[in-house]
ROLUM-939634 format. One record per residue (C-alpha): residue in three letters; x, y, z. Coordinates in pm, whole numbers, plus 50000, padded with zeros to 5 digits. Example, Ala and Ser with C-alpha at 12.3 -4.5 7.8 and 13.67 -1.06 7.14 Angstrom:
BEGIN
+------+-------+-------+-------+
| code |    px |    py |    pz |
+------+-------+-------+-------+
|  ALA | 51230 | 49550 | 50780 |
|  SER | 51367 | 49894 | 50714 |
+------+-------+-------+-------+
This chain:
BEGIN
+------+-------+-------+-------+
| code |    px |    py |    pz |
+------+-------+-------+-------+
|  MET | 74129 | 34428 | 95766 |
|  ARG | 74519 | 34553 | 95823 |
|  ILE | 74799 | 34523 | 95615 |
|  ALA | 75159 | 34613 | 95737 |
|  GLY | 75275 | 34891 | 95662 |
|  LEU | 74991 | 35054 | 95510 |
|  GLU | 74771 | 35141 | 95796 |
|  PRO | 74532 | 35514 | 95734 |
|  ALA | 74708 | 35719 | 95988 |
|  HIS | 75024 | 35638 | 95772 |
|  LEU | 74893 | 35747 | 95412 |
|  SER | 74942 | 36020 | 95248 |
|  ALA | 74721 | 36284 | 95037 |
|  LEU | 74677 | 36093 | 94746 |
|  PRO | 74720 | 36409 | 94397 |
|  PRO | 74404 | 36500 | 94235 |
|  GLN | 74308 | 36260 | 93977 |
|  SER | 74390 | 36492 | 93707 |
|  SER | 74725 | 36419 | 93763 |
|  VAL | 74761 | 36052 | 93785 |
|  SER | 74818 | 35914 | 93400 |
|  ALA | 74584 | 35630 | 93345 |
|  ASN | 74888 | 35427 | 93257 |
|  SER | 75039 | 35510 | 93619 |
|  THR | 75088 | 35244 | 93908 |
|  ILE | 75060 | 35352 | 94261 |
|  CYS | 75325 | 35210 | 94507 |
|  ALA | 75341 | 35217 | 94879 |
|  PRO | 75475 | 35500 | 94981 |
|  VAL | 75843 | 35511 | 95106 |
|  ASN | 75991 | 35820 | 95355 |
|  ASN | 75663 | 35956 | 95309 |
|  GLN | 75669 | 36016 | 94919 |
|  VAL | 75484 | 35869 | 94630 |
|  PHE | 75575 | 35850 | 94323 |
|  THR | 75461 | 35667 | 93967 |
|  ARG | 75695 | 35417 | 93753 |
|  ALA | 75567 | 35602 | 93513 |
|  ASP | 75848 | 35896 | 93347 |
|  THR | 75622 | 36200 | 93392 |
|  ARG | 75792 | 36376 | 93096 |
|  LYS | 75650 | 36176 | 92904 |
|  ASN | 75330 | 36207 | 93020 |
|  GLU | 75286 | 36563 | 93052 |
|  SER | 75161 | 36630 | 92669 |
|  VAL | 74916 | 36336 | 92712 |
|  LEU | 74763 | 36509 | 93073 |
|  THR | 74743 | 36822 | 92862 |
|  ALA | 74586 | 36726 | 92551 |
|  VAL | 74362 | 36457 | 92676 |
|  LEU | 74284 | 36571 | 93016 |
|  THR | 74275 | 36922 | 93029 |
|  GLN | 74090 | 36937 | 92684 |
|  LYS | 74348 | 37230 | 92602 |
|  PRO | 74534 | 37131 | 92284 |
|  LYS | 74846 | 37294 | 92159 |
|  HIS | 74718 | 37578 | 91897 |
|  THR | 74843 | 37524 | 91606 |
|  SER | 74739 | 37717 | 91282 |
|  ASN | 74548 | 37520 | 91007 |
|  LYS | 74439 | 37806 | 90767 |
|  ARG | 74509 | 37709 | 90383 |
|  PHE | 74357 | 38071 | 90295 |
|  GLN | 74522 | 38447 | 90382 |
|  ARG | 74291 | 38681 | 90289 |
|  VAL | 74510 | 38967 | 90085 |
|  GLY | 74298 | 39251 | 89935 |
|  TYR | 73866 | 39319 | 89956 |
|  GLY | 73766 | 38961 | 89796 |
|  LEU | 74109 | 38813 | 89759 |
|  VAL | 74261 | 38577 | 89962 |
|  ARG | 74563 | 38340 | 89856 |
|  PHE | 74608 | 37960 | 89888 |
|  LYS | 74932 | 37951 | 90072 |
|  LYS | 75039 | 37634 | 89950 |
|  THR | 75077 | 37746 | 89635 |
|  GLY | 75044 | 38155 | 89580 |
|  MET | 74777 | 38107 | 89354 |
|  LEU | 74459 | 38400 | 89431 |
|  TYR | 74118 | 38341 | 89470 |
|  GLY | 73824 | 38596 | 89417 |
|  VAL | 73525 | 38540 | 89715 |
|  PHE | 73210 | 38716 | 89583 |
|  LYS | 72878 | 38744 | 89672 |
|  SER | 72609 | 38664 | 89352 |
|  ALA | 72271 | 38583 | 89433 |
|  GLY | 72264 | 38522 | 89741 |
|  ARG | 72557 | 38292 | 89706 |
|  THR | 72944 | 38274 | 89846 |
|  ARG | 73079 | 38204 | 89518 |
|  TRP | 73438 | 38089 | 89470 |
|  LYS | 73662 | 38120 | 89161 |
|  SER | 74050 | 38100 | 89098 |
|  LEU | 74158 | 38345 | 88988 |
|  GLY | 74522 | 38137 | 88775 |
|  THR | 74701 | 38409 | 88929 |
|  ASP | 74968 | 38535 | 89155 |
|  ASP | 74992 | 38871 | 89071 |
|  LEU | 74742 | 39105 | 89333 |
|  ILE | 74725 | 39398 | 89116 |
|  PHE | 74623 | 39174 | 88752 |
|  ALA | 74451 | 38990 | 89035 |
|  ARG | 74171 | 39268 | 89109 |
|  GLN | 74136 | 39348 | 88736 |
|  LEU | 74047 | 38997 | 88674 |
|  LEU | 73831 | 38996 | 89025 |
|  SER | 73636 | 39310 | 88842 |
|  GLU | 73537 | 39100 | 88537 |
|  GLU | 73417 | 38813 | 88651 |
|  ILE | 73187 | 39007 | 88918 |
|  LYS | 73078 | 39115 | 88594 |
|  ARG | 73047 | 38808 | 88399 |
|  ALA | 72841 | 38654 | 88691 |
|  VAL | 72602 | 38937 | 88733 |
|  LYS | 72490 | 38819 | 88351 |
|  VAL | 72397 | 38490 | 88510 |
|  ASP | 72059 | 38314 | 88580 |
|  TRP | 72201 | 38084 | 88865 |
|  LYS | 71883 | 37878 | 88842 |
|  GLN | 71926 | 37830 | 88466 |
|  ALA | 72322 | 37775 | 88544 |
|  GLY | 72193 | 37494 | 88773 |
|  VAL | 71956 | 37285 | 88504 |
|  VAL | 72078 | 37365 | 88139 |
|  THR | 72254 | 37031 | 88053 |
|  VAL | 72380 | 36988 | 87692 |
|  SER | 72129 | 36769 | 87598 |
|  GLN | 71859 | 37051 | 87622 |
|  LEU | 72082 | 37234 | 87425 |
|  ILE | 72120 | 36999 | 87153 |
|  GLU | 71730 | 37011 | 87186 |
|  ARG | 71718 | 37340 | 87139 |
|  TYR | 71981 | 37354 | 86860 |
|  GLU | 71748 | 37077 | 86639 |
|  ASN | 71483 | 37330 | 86644 |
|  ASN | 71702 | 37594 | 86458 |
|  PRO | 71666 | 37900 | 86656 |
|  MET | 71983 | 38040 | 86432 |
|  ASN | 71719 | 38035 | 86146 |
|  LEU | 71996 | 37816 | 85932 |
|  ALA | 71869 | 37775 | 85573 |
|  PRO | 71749 | 37430 | 85521 |
|  SER | 72157 | 37267 | 85382 |
|  THR | 72317 | 37395 | 85654 |
|  LEU | 72073 | 37257 | 85879 |
|  LYS | 72064 | 36919 | 85734 |
|  ILE | 72428 | 36951 | 85770 |
|  ARG | 72454 | 37087 | 86152 |
|  LYS | 72180 | 36799 | 86227 |
|  HIS | 72455 | 36552 | 86083 |
|  LEU | 72732 | 36655 | 86290 |
|  LEU | 72519 | 36689 | 86586 |
|  GLY | 72457 | 36325 | 86566 |
|  ILE | 72807 | 36221 | 86549 |
|  PHE | 72876 | 36457 | 86879 |
|  GLN | 72560 | 36304 | 87110 |
|  ARG | 72764 | 35955 | 86995 |
|  THR | 73083 | 36038 | 87079 |
|  TRP | 73117 | 36323 | 87333 |
|  PRO | 73360 | 36149 | 87635 |
|  PHE | 73210 | 36401 | 87880 |
|  GLY | 72824 | 36262 | 87946 |
|  LEU | 72544 | 36477 | 87742 |
|  GLY | 72384 | 36548 | 88091 |
|  ILE | 72685 | 36723 | 88198 |
|  LYS | 72590 | 37122 | 88340 |
|  ALA | 72685 | 37345 | 88032 |
|  ARG | 72836 | 37556 | 88273 |
|  ASP | 73047 | 37261 | 88374 |
|  VAL | 73187 | 37253 | 87984 |
|  LYS | 73546 | 37399 | 87957 |
|  PRO | 73723 | 37488 | 87629 |
|  PHE | 73977 | 37177 | 87719 |
|  MET | 73665 | 36968 | 87674 |
|  LEU | 73608 | 37059 | 87327 |
|  ARG | 73970 | 37054 | 87232 |
|  SER | 73979 | 36735 | 87314 |
|  TRP | 73670 | 36624 | 87124 |
|  LEU | 73747 | 36794 | 86834 |
|  SER | 74132 | 36638 | 86836 |
|  GLY | 73910 | 36286 | 86898 |
|  ARG | 73709 | 36388 | 86550 |
|  ARG | 74019 | 36479 | 86322 |
|  THR | 74247 | 36223 | 86412 |
|  GLU | 73913 | 35966 | 86388 |
|  GLN | 73778 | 36107 | 86089 |
|  LYS | 74100 | 36251 | 85940 |
|  LEU | 73954 | 36551 | 85849 |
|  LYS | 74131 | 36859 | 85689 |
|  ALA | 74098 | 37261 | 85802 |
|  THR | 73778 | 37224 | 85622 |
|  GLY | 73573 | 36938 | 85823 |
|  VAL | 73733 | 37106 | 86169 |
|  ASN | 73551 | 37436 | 86196 |
|  ASN | 73216 | 37260 | 86041 |
|  TYR | 73214 | 37124 | 86400 |
|  ILE | 73387 | 37385 | 86552 |
|  ARG | 73078 | 37628 | 86406 |
|  LEU | 72907 | 37370 | 86526 |
|  LEU | 73000 | 37430 | 86884 |
|  HIS | 72977 | 37763 | 86833 |
|  GLY | 72654 | 37795 | 86780 |
|  LEU | 72543 | 37515 | 87034 |
|  PHE | 72706 | 37701 | 87312 |
|  ALA | 72580 | 38012 | 87243 |
|  LEU | 72267 | 37931 | 87345 |
|  ALA | 72386 | 37862 | 87671 |
|  VAL | 72459 | 38186 | 87710 |
|  ASP | 72112 | 38301 | 87552 |
|  LEU | 71966 | 38107 | 87834 |
|  GLY | 72148 | 38266 | 88099 |
|  ALA | 72329 | 37975 | 88167 |
|  VAL | 72647 | 38059 | 88135 |
|  ALA | 72833 | 38399 | 88092 |
|  GLU | 73049 | 38361 | 87825 |
|  ASN | 73071 | 38100 | 87534 |
|  PRO | 73326 | 37816 | 87559 |
|  ALA | 73332 | 37731 | 87248 |
|  GLU | 73476 | 38088 | 87189 |
|  GLN | 73813 | 38030 | 87280 |
|  VAL | 73794 | 37739 | 87020 |
|  GLU | 73936 | 37972 | 86687 |
|  LEU | 73843 | 37876 | 86345 |
|  LEU | 74176 | 37715 | 86179 |
|  SER | 74279 | 37836 | 85823 |
|  GLU | 74155 | 37673 | 85529 |
|  GLU | 74334 | 37654 | 85240 |
|  SER | 74165 | 37850 | 84933 |
|  PRO | 73965 | 37614 | 84718 |
|  GLU | 73950 | 37584 | 84355 |
|  ARG | 73668 | 37761 | 84237 |
|  ILE | 73609 | 37645 | 83864 |
|  THR | 73381 | 37946 | 83661 |
|  PRO | 73233 | 37913 | 83369 |
|  THR | 73326 | 38178 | 83117 |
|  TRP | 73021 | 38381 | 82998 |
|  GLN | 72964 | 38233 | 82733 |
|  GLN | 72985 | 37921 | 82888 |
|  ALA | 72753 | 37975 | 83122 |
|  GLN | 72502 | 38109 | 82835 |
|  CYS | 72531 | 37758 | 82626 |
|  ILE | 72449 | 37635 | 82916 |
|  ILE | 72148 | 37722 | 82969 |
|  LYS | 72026 | 37681 | 82642 |
|  SER | 72119 | 37323 | 82644 |
|  VAL | 71897 | 37228 | 82985 |
|  LYS | 71596 | 37061 | 82955 |
|  ARG | 71377 | 37164 | 83135 |
|  PRO | 71233 | 37454 | 83192 |
|  PRO | 71209 | 37619 | 83528 |
|  SER | 71545 | 37487 | 83584 |
|  LYS | 71634 | 37697 | 83276 |
|  ILE | 71454 | 38008 | 83371 |
|  ALA | 71637 | 37960 | 83751 |
|  LEU | 72035 | 37937 | 83607 |
|  LYS | 71948 | 38240 | 83404 |
|  ALA | 71817 | 38454 | 83675 |
|  MET | 72147 | 38324 | 83895 |
|  LEU | 72345 | 38461 | 83601 |
|  LEU | 72136 | 38764 | 83515 |
|  LEU | 72097 | 38923 | 83834 |
|  GLY | 72344 | 38746 | 84092 |
|  LEU | 72159 | 38570 | 84338 |
|  GLY | 72148 | 38176 | 84488 |
|  GLN | 71909 | 37913 | 84493 |
|  ALA | 71826 | 38028 | 84875 |
|  GLU | 71791 | 38386 | 84770 |
|  LEU | 71518 | 38291 | 84440 |
|  ARG | 71318 | 38055 | 84650 |
|  ASN | 71210 | 38312 | 84824 |
|  ILE | 71076 | 38557 | 84589 |
|  ARG | 70752 | 38607 | 84504 |
|  GLY | 70589 | 38811 | 84229 |
|  GLU | 70519 | 39103 | 84482 |
|  HIS | 70917 | 39136 | 84547 |
|  PHE | 70948 | 39298 | 84141 |
|  ASP | 70941 | 39673 | 84073 |
|  LEU | 70913 | 39770 | 83715 |
|  THR | 70849 | 40121 | 83807 |
|  ARG | 71157 | 40150 | 84042 |
|  GLY | 71329 | 39897 | 83836 |
|  VAL | 71455 | 39697 | 84143 |
|  ILE | 71386 | 39323 | 84339 |
|  VAL | 71375 | 39286 | 84686 |
|  VAL | 71553 | 38976 | 84795 |
|  ARG | 71573 | 38813 | 85145 |
|  ARG | 71954 | 38687 | 85205 |
|  GLN | 71854 | 38334 | 85370 |
|  LYS | 72188 | 38343 | 85634 |
|  THR | 72176 | 38643 | 85772 |
|  GLN | 71798 | 38737 | 85705 |
|  LYS | 71882 | 39094 | 85552 |
|  ILE | 71692 | 39234 | 85337 |
|  PHE | 71800 | 39432 | 85016 |
|  THR | 71796 | 39508 | 84669 |
|  VAL | 71891 | 39424 | 84287 |
|  PRO | 71859 | 39636 | 84004 |
|  ILE | 71661 | 39460 | 83713 |
|  PHE | 72023 | 39603 | 83533 |
|  PRO | 72010 | 39621 | 83144 |
|  GLN | 72125 | 39238 | 83057 |
|  ALA | 71805 | 39097 | 83282 |
|  ARG | 71513 | 39357 | 83157 |
|  GLN | 71420 | 39153 | 82900 |
|  PHE | 71399 | 38862 | 83109 |
|  VAL | 71214 | 38990 | 83380 |
|  GLU | 70955 | 39108 | 83112 |
|  CYS | 70951 | 38791 | 83010 |
|  LEU | 70873 | 38630 | 83315 |
|  GLN | 70595 | 38882 | 83361 |
|  ASN | 70434 | 38786 | 83027 |
|  GLU | 70393 | 38455 | 83090 |
|  GLY | 70205 | 38514 | 83427 |
|  HIS | 70502 | 38451 | 83618 |
|  LEU | 70530 | 38803 | 83861 |
|  GLU | 70096 | 38714 | 84037 |
|  PRO | 70133 | 38817 | 84395 |
|  GLN | 70215 | 38595 | 84653 |
|  LYS | 70312 | 38292 | 84367 |
|  GLN | 70622 | 38172 | 84380 |
|  VAL | 70862 | 38311 | 84084 |
|  PHE | 71116 | 38053 | 84030 |
|  LYS | 70986 | 37682 | 84129 |
|  ILE | 71352 | 37551 | 84186 |
|  SER | 71379 | 37120 | 84126 |
|  ASN | 71719 | 36961 | 84082 |
|  PRO | 71968 | 37303 | 83897 |
|  ARG | 72285 | 37081 | 84010 |
|  GLU | 72123 | 36791 | 83803 |
|  ALA | 72021 | 37006 | 83497 |
|  ILE | 72445 | 37207 | 83457 |
|  SER | 72569 | 36813 | 83534 |
|  LEU | 72437 | 36676 | 83211 |
|  ALA | 72446 | 36982 | 83024 |
|  CYS | 72839 | 37013 | 83068 |
|  ARG | 72832 | 36642 | 83025 |
|  ARG | 72665 | 36731 | 82640 |
|  LEU | 72966 | 37037 | 82586 |
|  ASN | 73220 | 36830 | 82765 |
|  TYR | 73235 | 37079 | 82988 |
|  PRO | 73369 | 37095 | 83362 |
|  ALA | 73158 | 36988 | 83617 |
|  PHE | 73062 | 37343 | 83686 |
|  THR | 72798 | 37349 | 83983 |
|  PRO | 72517 | 37640 | 84045 |
|  ARG | 72667 | 37878 | 84284 |
|  SER | 72933 | 37905 | 83965 |
|  PHE | 72671 | 38134 | 83803 |
|  ARG | 72662 | 38387 | 84057 |
|  ARG | 72990 | 38369 | 84045 |
|  ALA | 72983 | 38465 | 83722 |
|  PHE | 72814 | 38723 | 83757 |
|  ILE | 73025 | 38877 | 84025 |
|  ILE | 73307 | 38825 | 83777 |
|  ARG | 73129 | 39008 | 83491 |
|  ALA | 73040 | 39323 | 83674 |
|  LEU | 73427 | 39351 | 83850 |
|  GLU | 73593 | 39271 | 83479 |
|  LYS | 73358 | 39583 | 83367 |
|  GLY | 73506 | 39834 | 83688 |
|  VAL | 73164 | 39857 | 83895 |
|  ASP | 73306 | 39907 | 84212 |
|  PRO | 73353 | 39626 | 84483 |
|  ARG | 73110 | 39795 | 84713 |
|  VAL | 72841 | 39808 | 84532 |
|  VAL | 72912 | 39454 | 84436 |
|  ALA | 72918 | 39349 | 84783 |
|  VAL | 72589 | 39564 | 84818 |
|  TRP | 72408 | 39374 | 84499 |
|  GLN | 72496 | 39056 | 84665 |
|  GLY | 72317 | 39183 | 85017 |
|  HIS | 72674 | 39137 | 85179 |
|  ARG | 72785 | 39368 | 85495 |
|  ASP | 73090 | 39522 | 85297 |
|  ALA | 73350 | 39414 | 85021 |
|  THR | 73600 | 39194 | 85245 |
|  LEU | 73479 | 38909 | 85103 |
|  ILE | 73465 | 39016 | 84742 |
|  LEU | 73826 | 39162 | 84765 |
|  ARG | 73927 | 38825 | 84904 |
|  VAL | 73818 | 38582 | 84701 |
|  TYR | 73761 | 38813 | 84354 |
|  GLY | 74030 | 39070 | 84382 |
|  ALA | 74212 | 38938 | 84107 |
|  TRP | 73928 | 38955 | 83874 |
|  ILE | 73912 | 39351 | 83966 |
|  ASN | 73928 | 39561 | 83604 |
|  GLN | 74363 | 39654 | 83522 |
|  ALA | 74176 | 39953 | 83329 |
|  HIS | 73989 | 40064 | 83636 |
|  ALA | 74302 | 40022 | 83901 |
|  GLN | 74482 | 40263 | 83544 |
|  ARG | 74276 | 40503 | 83590 |
|  MET | 74273 | 40514 | 83964 |
|  ALA | 74681 | 40503 | 83974 |
|  ALA | 74627 | 40877 | 83698 |
|  LEU | 74455 | 41041 | 83993 |
|  MET | 74846 | 40968 | 84199 |
|  ASN | 74978 | 41277 | 84087 |
+------+-------+-------+-------+
């Protein structure tokens, strides 16, 4: 069938398929010319992008390499460190746009990454840290451990970020947020907040020991400054009167040892008969908080007391010398009878320290007798009781 004006002999060659838009309409030739109704300029970009599959080149790179192991995020200008650790590429935001400072931070970050056991980092959770903490790997005193476990229970109930969170994902701001909530809800003073902070320090120190993190995130949460508590201390004569008024013999013996030897309840519980060396005149003691071994002289004021213990058979080897039951209650009852303030067992140790300082004993020596590392605590707490006569003698040397 033939159509007038469209005979094959009069058709011009059609343009290549790649140059025809899908929206173009082919019309009959006019004077041997073919044209389309669509705007050729409008279709030009479509033809290039779709049919030739060659889109215009646009740069979508968000990071720019600025140095070895350093890239800059173009949008903010912040620098990131990129390094290999345990066979994987690690990215770390350095939080700065200064190139020189970023190099220093990257070097420190690589050193920290070496300390991390990445297998542990991927599995150790806060819940696992709590389980380990409850086993007392720090060897805390029973009374301290009891308080920490109570605080740990509160932490488990109120930690808003989930106990299944990886230890490596816990950030200092999370800890500060939780502490702020505890302080507001419980109306805590600085002392109460510091108890929680010490708990967090110990808890996440376990993560460092396990290699799950390079640094303890709780270390950035500093202790608050506490007000100096009012510590009431009996005079030497008052302490002796209290001991005489105590009814129970075990409590009487324990309180006398606290006063005459300057030791606390925890240290007295660890003393066995073989720890007394009467020949050398010393007692071997283990400080409960630090597990440090130190010696205490058998002072002249305690010589008769120690000899009585020996004569009564209390210094037998492998036998606990001081059987402490409840000295706090014994002191409380005695203070009521004597109309004294409510002193505590710890106040007897303070009475010993104050008496030694008033007699002119060097604070450093007193610190050694207490098993302290140095005299800082003695000077800070008991500085007001340092013998003024001794101070005058020291002043006379400045001629």
